C-alpha positions in Angstrom: 78.5 107.5 163.3 80.8 104.9 165.2 81.4 101.4 164.5 79.3 99.1 162.6 79.8 95.4 161.8 78.1 93.5 158.4 78.5 89.9 157.3 77.8 86.5 158.4 77.2 86.5 162.2 78.0 82.8 162.4 81.2 83.1 161.2 84.6 82.8 163.2 85.6 86.0 161.2 82.2 87.9 162.6 83.9 87.0 166.3 87.0 88.4 165.3 85.2 91.7 163.9 83.6 91.5 167.6 87.2 91.4 169.2 88.7 94.5 166.8 85.7 96.4 167.7 86.9 97.8 171.3 90.2 98.8 169.5 88.4 100.9 167.0 86.0 102.7 169.4 89.0 103.4 171.3 90.7 104.8 168.6 87.9 106.8 166.5 84.9 106.7 169.0 82.3 109.2 167.5 84.9 111.1 165.9 84.1 108.9 162.6 82.0 106.6 160.7 83.7 103.2 160.7 82.2 99.8 159.0 83.7 96.3 159.6 82.9 93.9 156.7 83.3 90.2 157.7 84.0 88.4 154.4 84.0 90.8 151.6 83.3 88.9 148.4 85.1 90.2 145.0 83.9 87.6 142.6 86.0 87.0 139.6 89.1 88.2 141.1 92.3 86.3 141.7 91.2 86.4 145.0 87.3 86.3 145.9 87.3 86.5 149.7 88.7 88.7 152.1 88.2 87.8 156.2 87.8 91.6 157.2 87.5 94.9 155.3 88.2 98.0 157.8 86.7 101.2 156.0 86.6 104.3 158.3 86.2 108.0 157.6 87.1 110.7 160.5 84.9 113.5 161.1 86.5 114.6 164.0 90.4 115.1 165.2 92.2 111.7 165.3 95.8 112.4 166.2 98.7 110.1 165.5 100.7 109.6 168.3 104.6 111.5 167.3 106.2 108.0 168.2 104.6 106.6 165.4 106.2 108.6 163.3 109.7 108.4 161.5 111.8 111.1 162.7 112.0 113.1 159.3 108.0 113.1 159.3 107.4 114.5 162.8 108.2 117.8 162.4 104.4 118.8 162.4 101.6 117.3 163.8 99.8 114.4 161.9 96.0 113.3 161.6 94.0 110.3 160.6 91.7 111.3 157.9 90.4 108.1 156.2 91.4 104.3 155.8 90.4 101.1 153.8 92.0 98.3 155.1 92.2 94.5 154.3 92.7 92.1 157.1 93.7 88.4 156.6 92.9 86.8 159.9 94.9 83.9 161.1 94.0 81.6 163.8 97.0 79.5 163.8 98.8 78.6 167.0 102.3 80.3 167.2 104.2 76.9 166.3 102.4 77.0 163.1 103.3 80.5 162.0 107.1 81.5 161.1 108.2 84.6 160.0 111.1 85.8 157.5 111.7 89.5 158.2 108.4 90.9 158.1 106.6 88.2 155.7 104.6 85.6 157.5 104.2 82.1 156.6 101.6 80.0 157.6 101.7 75.9 158.1 99.0 73.9 156.3 98.5 70.4 154.7 99.1 69.6 151.4 96.2 67.8 150.2 98.0 65.6 147.7 100.5 64.2 149.9 99.3 64.7 153.6 102.6 66.7 154.1 103.0 70.0 156.2 104.3 72.5 154.4 104.3 76.4 154.4 102.5 79.1 153.1 102.7 82.7 152.1 100.3 84.4 154.1 101.7 88.1 153.3 101.3 87.1 149.6 97.9 86.2 150.0 97.0 89.8 151.6 98.7 91.4 148.8 96.5 89.3 146.3 93.4 90.5 148.2 94.4 94.4 148.1 94.8 93.8 144.3 91.5 92.3 144.0 89.8 94.5 146.1 91.0 97.4 143.9 90.0 95.4 140.6 86.4 94.7 141.8 85.6 98.6 142.8 86.9 99.8 139.3 84.7 96.8 137.8 81.9 98.7 139.2 82.7 101.8 137.8 84.4 103.5 140.6 87.7 104.6 141.2 89.2 102.4 144.2 90.8 103.9 147.0 94.1 103.0 148.2 94.1 99.8 150.0 95.9 98.9 152.9 96.7 95.6 154.4 97.2 93.8 157.4 98.0 90.4 158.9 96.3 89.8 162.2 97.9 86.5 164.0 94.9 85.9 166.6 97.0 83.5 168.5 100.3 85.0 168.6 100.9 87.9 171.6 102.4 90.8 170.1 105.8 90.4 172.0 106.6 87.4 169.7 106.1 89.3 166.6 109.0 90.5 164.7 110.8 93.5 165.8 110.7 95.2 162.3 108.5 97.5 160.5 105.5 95.5 159.3 101.8 95.3 159.0 101.2 92.5 161.2 99.1 92.4 164.5 99.3 90.2 167.5 96.4 88.6 169.6 95.2 91.7 171.6 95.2 94.4 169.3 94.9 97.8 170.5 94.2 100.8 168.9 97.7 102.0 168.9 98.6 98.6 167.2 96.0 99.3 164.5 96.9 102.8 163.5 100.9 101.8 163.7 99.5 99.4 160.7 98.4 101.8 158.7 100.8 104.8 159.1 103.5 102.3 158.4 102.1 102.1 154.9 101.5 105.5 154.7 104.5 107.5 155.1 104.9 108.9 151.5 101.7 110.4 152.3 102.7 112.3 155.5 106.3 113.2 153.3 104.4 115.0 150.6 102.2 116.7 153.0 105.4 118.5 154.7 105.9 120.3 151.5 102.3 121.5 151.6 101.1 124.8 153.5 99.2 123.3 156.2 99.4 123.0 159.7 99.1 119.4 160.0 99.7 116.2 157.7 97.4 113.6 156.7 97.0 110.1 156.4 94.0 109.0 153.9 93.6 106.3 151.4 91.2 108.3 149.4 92.4 111.2 147.0 91.3 114.1 149.7 89.6 114.5 153.2 86.3 114.3 151.4 86.8 110.5 151.3 84.7 109.6 148.0 86.7 106.8 147.2 86.4 105.3 150.6 82.8 106.0 150.8 82.0 104.3 147.6 83.9 101.4 148.8 81.8 101.2 151.9 78.5 101.4 149.5 79.8 98.4 147.5 81.0 96.4 150.8 78.0 96.7 152.7 75.5 96.0 150.2 73.6 92.9 150.9 73.1 90.2 148.4 69.6 88.6 148.9 68.4 85.0 147.7 65.5 85.4 145.8 62.9 82.1 145.7 64.6 80.4 142.9 68.0 80.7 145.0 66.6 79.4 148.0 65.1 76.5 146.1 68.4 75.8 144.4 70.5 76.0 147.9 67.8 73.5 149.2 68.4 71.0 146.2 72.4 71.1 146.8 72.0 71.0 150.3 69.6 68.0 150.2 71.0 64.8 152.5 69.5 62.1 150.1 69.4 62.7 146.3 69.2 59.1 144.9 69.1 55.8 146.8 72.6 55.0 145.0 74.5 58.2 146.1 75.7 56.5 149.3 77.5 53.9 146.7 78.8 56.8 144.8 80.3 58.3 148.2 81.8 55.0 149.1 83.6 54.8 145.5 84.7 58.7 145.4 88.4 58.7 145.5 88.7 55.2 144.1 87.3 55.9 140.8 86.4 58.1 137.9 82.8 59.2 138.2 80.7 60.4 135.3 77.0 61.6 135.1 75.7 61.7 131.7 72.6 63.4 130.7 70.5 66.0 128.2 70.1 69.4 129.3 67.7 69.9 132.3 68.6 66.4 133.6 70.4 68.0 136.5 74.1 67.2 135.7 75.1 70.7 137.5 73.4 70.2 140.5 74.5 66.6 141.0 77.9 67.9 140.6 77.1 70.7 143.3 75.4 67.9 145.6 78.4 65.9 145.6 80.6 69.2 146.1 78.8 70.3 149.2 78.5 66.6 150.7 82.1 66.1 150.3 83.0 69.2 151.8 81.0 68.7 154.9 80.8 65.3 155.3 84.6 64.7 154.7 86.2 68.2 154.9 86.9 67.7 151.4 88.6 70.8 149.5 86.7 70.9 146.1 87.4 72.5 142.9 84.3 73.3 140.6 85.7 73.9 136.7 83.7 75.2 134.1 84.5 77.2 130.6 81.2 79.0 131.0 81.9 82.4 132.5 78.2 83.2 133.2 77.7 80.0 134.9 80.8 80.5 136.9 79.5 83.9 137.9 76.0 82.2 138.8 77.4 79.4 140.9 79.4 81.8 143.1 77.0 84.3 143.9 75.1 80.6 144.9 78.2 79.8 147.4 78.4 83.2 148.6 74.7 82.9 149.7 75.2 79.5 150.8 78.0 81.2 153.0 81.1 79.0 151.6 84.3 80.8 151.8 87.7 79.9 150.4 90.8 79.6 152.7 94.0 77.7 151.6 93.4 74.7 154.2 89.8 74.7 155.0 86.8 72.7 153.4 85.1 74.6 150.6 83.5 74.4 147.3 85.6 76.7 144.6 84.2 77.9 141.4 86.4 78.8 138.9 86.7 79.5 135.1 88.9 76.3 133.1 90.7 79.7 131.4 92.0 81.2 134.6 92.6 77.8 136.0 95.0 77.1 133.1 96.1 80.5 132.9 97.5 80.1 136.2 98.9 76.8 135.5 101.1 78.3 132.6 102.1 81.1 134.8 103.3 78.4 137.5 105.5 76.6 135.1 106.6 80.0 133.5 104.6 79.2 130.0 101.9 82.1 130.0 102.1 83.7 126.8 102.4 87.7 127.6 99.3 89.8 127.7 99.5 93.2 126.4 97.7 96.0 127.7 94.8 97.1 125.6 95.6 94.0 123.1 92.9 91.1 123.1 93.7 88.1 124.8 96.1 86.1 123.1 93.8 82.8 122.5 96.0 81.0 119.5 98.7 81.2 122.0 96.8 80.4 125.0 95.8 77.2 123.0 99.4 76.6 122.0 100.5 76.7 125.3 97.9 74.2 126.3 99.7 71.5 124.5 103.0 72.5 125.4 102.0 72.0 129.2 100.4 68.4 127.8 103.6 67.4 126.5 105.7 68.7 129.2 103.1 66.5 132.0 102.9 63.5 129.6 104.1 60.4 131.6 103.9 62.5 134.8 101.7 61.7 137.7 100.1 63.5 140.6 103.2 62.1 142.8 105.7 63.2 140.6 104.5 66.7 139.7 104.4 67.6 143.4 108.2 67.6 143.5 108.2 70.3 140.8 109.1 73.4 142.4 105.9 75.1 140.5 103.7 72.9 142.5 105.8 73.6 145.7 105.5 77.4 145.2 101.8 77.5 144.2 99.8 75.1 146.7 96.7 77.3 146.3 96.4 76.0 142.4 96.7 72.2 143.5 95.3 71.7 147.0 92.3 70.2 146.0 90.9 66.8 146.7 88.4 66.4 144.3 88.1 68.4 140.9 84.5 68.6 139.1 84.0 69.4 135.2 81.0 70.8 134.0 80.0 70.1 130.1 83.0 67.5 130.0 81.7 66.5 126.6 83.0 70.1 125.5 86.0 70.1 126.8 89.6 70.0 124.7 91.2 66.8 125.3 94.7 68.4 126.1 92.6 69.9 129.1 91.4 66.3 129.9 94.8 64.9 129.8 96.6 67.7 131.9 93.9 67.5 134.7 94.3 63.8 134.7 98.0 63.8 135.1 97.8 66.8 137.8 94.9 65.0 139.8 94.9 61.3 138.7 91.2 59.9 137.6 90.2 59.0 140.7 89.6 62.6 142.1 87.9 63.6 139.0 83.8 63.9 138.7 82.7 64.8 135.3 79.1 66.2 133.7 79.0 64.6 130.2 76.4 66.7 128.3 76.3 63.8 125.4 76.1 65.9 122.1 75.4 69.3 123.2 78.4 70.7 121.5 79.7 74.3 121.5 83.5 74.7 121.3 84.6 71.4 119.6 83.0 69.5 116.8 83.7 65.8 118.5 83.0 64.6 121.8 85.7 64.5 124.2 85.9 61.1 125.9 86.6 61.5 129.6 86.6 57.5 130.0 90.1 57.4 128.3 91.4 58.4 131.7 90.7 55.1 133.4 90.1 51.6 132.6 86.8 50.1 132.8 87.0 48.8 136.3 88.1 52.3 137.6 85.1 54.2 136.5 81.2 54.6 136.9 79.2 56.5 134.5 75.6 57.3 136.0 72.8 57.8 132.9 70.4 60.6 134.2 67.3 60.1 131.9 64.9 62.1 133.7 64.0 65.7 133.4 64.6 67.6 136.7 64.3 71.2 135.8 61.7 71.4 133.5 58.3 71.3 133.9 56.2 68.2 132.0 54.7 70.5 129.6 57.9 72.2 128.3 59.6 68.8 128.3 56.9 67.9 125.9 57.2 70.8 124.0 61.1 69.8 123.3 60.5 66.5 122.8 58.5 67.6 119.8 60.7 69.7 118.6 63.6 67.0 118.9 61.2 64.6 116.8 60.6 67.5 114.3 64.2 68.0 114.2 64.8 64.0 113.7 67.1 64.0 116.7 67.8 61.8 119.5 66.1 62.3 122.6 66.1 60.0 125.8 64.7 62.3 128.4 61.9 60.7 130.4 59.2 63.5 131.4 59.4 63.9 135.1 55.7 62.8 136.5 56.3 64.6 139.7 56.9 68.0 137.9 53.6 68.8 136.5 52.6 72.0 134.6 55.0 74.3 132.7 53.8 76.7 129.6 55.3 77.7 126.1 54.9 81.3 124.6 55.4 81.6 121.1 56.0 85.3 120.3 55.5 86.0 116.6 57.1 89.3 116.1 58.9 91.8 118.2 58.6 91.3 122.0 57.0 94.4 123.3 56.5 96.3 126.0 53.0 95.0 126.6 54.0 91.0 126.1 56.8 92.0 128.5 54.5 93.3 131.5 52.1 90.4 131.0 54.8 87.8 131.2 56.6 89.1 133.9 53.7 90.5 135.8 52.9 86.9 135.9 56.1 85.5 136.8 56.3 88.1 139.8 52.8 86.6 140.7 54.2 83.1 141.1 56.4 84.4 143.8 59.3 85.3 141.8 61.7 88.1 141.4 63.4 89.4 138.3 66.6 87.7 139.0 64.8 84.3 138.4 64.0 85.2 134.7 66.5 84.8 132.0 67.0 86.4 128.7 69.2 84.9 126.1 70.3 87.0 123.2 72.3 86.4 119.7 74.9 89.3 120.6 75.0 89.8 116.9 75.1 93.1 115.3 71.8 94.4 114.2 69.8 91.8 116.1 66.7 93.3 117.9 67.7 91.5 120.9 71.3 93.1 121.0 69.9 96.3 122.8 67.3 94.7 125.2 69.0 95.8 128.3 68.6 99.4 127.0 64.8 98.8 126.6 64.5 96.8 129.6 66.1 99.9 131.5 63.8 102.2 129.1 60.6 100.6 130.3 61.8 101.1 134.0 63.5 97.7 134.6 67.1 97.3 136.0 69.2 94.7 134.3 72.3 92.9 134.8 73.9 92.6 131.0 75.8 89.6 130.9 76.3 89.8 127.0 78.5 92.9 127.8 82.2 91.2 128.3 83.1 93.4 131.3 80.2 92.2 133.2 80.8 88.2 132.9 82.8 87.9 136.0 80.1 89.7 138.0 76.5 88.6 138.6 73.1 90.3 139.9 73.8 91.9 143.2 70.1 93.0 143.3 67.1 90.8 142.9 65.0 93.1 141.2 67.4 92.8 137.8 66.9 90.5 135.1 69.5 88.4 133.7 71.0 88.7 130.5 73.3 86.4 128.6 74.3 85.0 125.0 72.8 81.9 123.9 76.8 80.5 123.9 76.9 81.5 127.6 73.3 79.8 128.7 74.4 76.2 129.4 73.9 75.2 133.3 71.9 78.1 133.8 68.1 78.3 134.3 65.2 80.4 135.1 61.6 80.0 136.1 60.8 82.3 133.1 63.6 82.1 130.0 63.1 84.7 127.3 65.0 83.4 123.8 65.2 86.4 121.8 65.6 86.5 117.9 65.6 82.4 118.4 65.0 82.0 114.7 68.3 83.9 114.3 70.3 81.7 116.8 69.1 79.0 114.3 69.5 80.6 111.3 73.6 81.4 112.1 74.0 78.0 113.6 72.6 76.2 110.4 75.2 78.5 108.5 77.6 77.4 110.6 76.6 73.6 110.2 77.1 73.9 106.6 80.7 74.1 107.0 80.8 71.1 109.2 82.4 68.0 108.1 80.1 65.0 107.3 80.7 61.1 106.8 79.0 59.1 103.7 76.0 58.3 104.8 74.4 62.1 105.3 73.8 64.9 103.5 75.5 68.3 104.3 71.9 69.9 104.6 71.2 66.9 107.3 74.2 67.8 109.0 73.5 71.7 109.1 69.6 70.8 110.2 70.9 68.9 113.1 73.5 71.1 114.2 71.3 73.8 114.3 68.2 72.0 116.2 71.0 70.8 119.1 72.1 74.6 119.5 68.1 75.3 119.7 67.9 72.6 122.4 70.1 74.3 125.0 68.4 77.6 125.4 65.0 75.6 125.4 65.9 73.1 128.1 67.0 76.4 130.5 63.4 77.4 131.5 61.4 75.9 134.6 58.0 76.8 134.2 57.5 79.3 131.4 59.7 79.2 128.0 59.3 82.1 125.4 60.2 82.0 122.2 60.4 84.9 120.0 61.0 84.5 116.0 60.2 86.9 113.4 56.9 86.3 111.7 58.3 85.3 108.0 61.3 82.7 109.7 61.3 79.1 109.2 61.2 78.9 112.9 58.0 80.7 113.2 56.3 78.1 110.8 57.8 75.2 113.0 57.1 76.1 115.9 53.7 77.2 115.4 53.3 73.9 114.0 54.3 72.6 117.3 51.8 74.7 119.2 48.8 73.4 117.2 46.7 71.1 119.5 48.9 71.8 122.5 46.8 74.0 125.0 49.6 74.5 127.6 51.4 76.5 124.1 50.2 80.2 123.3 51.3 82.1 120.1 51.2 85.7 120.2 51.2 87.3 116.8 51.8 86.1 113.4 
């Protein structure tokens, strides 16, 4: 009972929560249970951060003064039953705030041209409400009816517009807070007037039991705990010195196209994140990180949340978005987004065609000319970035490269190029075409930063057996590592032994990664249910509905499809049905184009092996490869294992 505050105690919004508490104590006191959530996180939704949530369930009588009710609603007493309200907190001075009726606009600096522009804070608040509803429903619960409020902490109440609204002034009182609720729930009270009750009720749940509000409290007051591997990642990202040449990068950032080029495990993604964080801290930059991999985007959002990085329109930040979402919002801004019918599949072909339309639309344009367009001015949150970072750039469609080049200019773009790791396209996307030689820098990354030495040596042997190129140097500073080849099923006994050693090394379940084919009929498809039968908890990213979420519990094992594992890592990585992956990609390779100097079988063998290298380079310490006993992969892997004391073969 009473008022409780949850969230980052070091943030400005926590101070806002402390300032709001006296008003809530006056309003509710011991007559209910109220939770204030600071920085509520809704990953994968349109808006991912909400400054404050106030969720309350009244257990005693909280009357609504008659003066707050419209005349037609005041024929009988009204009470507050429960509430769920999203509050956007603004610390702007009065001169940086403009009112248009009951709408609030705030002043911000356009990062593209340095000009002062205005942004609709009311619209942002409504998007938060929609995101909160979506997020709760994705958790499998019915959402409460979310209310919204704008709290202008430096604008006195007397300066607010004299219209019915959800705007709170600087010194918010209990009556002000209650008024913001009542103004949005008149229909509730009107419906109750037709019921044979002594009182009318204001609520955000379906009834006085407030089940929806209580579920929302449970969801948003969960603490997301950092695992040992999370802490290592954060330490790497926030490390002040990456390489002796980093200061040279920093001097040139903003004046050249920067490309990190290296194979899987060379640290491309972490380089991007290190630079992003340093730009945010040292330059106050707003950095947009784009990836087409939804599983990676979810993983990185979780990491940003653990680091306390939040997203506001004019504040330094690092924002993680999928390329699909970004280009969809871009199409919407220009009125080119294809319609989506409820219950129908995503219109992939139309989406692709519209990207080509955008490229033609932007041809010959520059950042300076495009920012004069009404679409740009109407969607500041889409364009207000100082730098744009591109992960796995070699696998992006050329039209996406050209669109980003026009929108942001090559000098604001930093890319990670994975050389020949191609999943989405046949040929490499050449980002150097965006800038002349003197205006770009390519930084080769040739040392393994993720894989321990033994795993790197095993991958090197696999590459040699597959006749592929490999220029990754074993990192002698990261010794150890082991490989386990499971020939036959991945049994509970094998699982218990491997994961027992995983946890004995100080890791949590979330620090392990399972990769599956997702193919019908494969044994790995049901691994989520199997692990649960064994008493484990899982986050199953192989299920489409989960791909925009992330593990919220360190006791959850992560499961992803092979297509989604790039950029991810685990202390222990279990590759299930690895032979099926290789066979499937071999069959795909037989349909790939070839040149005059190679056979179709050679093309297919290399294509399959390159795919195999992607999950093999996700492991830090322990790589587990599970294959069928009579598969070609079993023969290749057991042959490589001979004479290598760090490789264990189970079964077969």
